[in-house]
Phi, psi and omega in degrees: 000325180301317182293324179290321179297326180286332177299325179269014181054038178276154172292132187233129169242107190243139180260125178240145173255261184278344182270164181271115180298334181284345178256317186256347182261170179288159182245156174139173184285343180269011188243133173231126178261137173244127170205170186276348178060039181289156181294332180271003181253140011280156184233115178234151178275120182226118180059040179066017177239127176282119177269132186110210186279342177082003173226179182256048182296334180293338173264318182299325184267008173277123178257152177299326178298317178299316184295313180299311182298322180290316175303311180300319178295316184276357183308317179302313181301318187277322194244346179245116184252000000 
């Protein structure tokens, strides 16, 4: 859905966990990525070996309060030009 929204040049606020948003996410000036930027991230399965921490703390530690606060902080960036 993110890539489709990007095709139509919509403003995007995307939440990422273990993947690298700059590789798997859409690109553009209208895109803002939220992730925890942990040292073990990005974490991909490669040759049946998990690179990184091997669990999903990057998702478990994302709180709704953090997402709401970040979104409100970035609201100017996304919706006011």
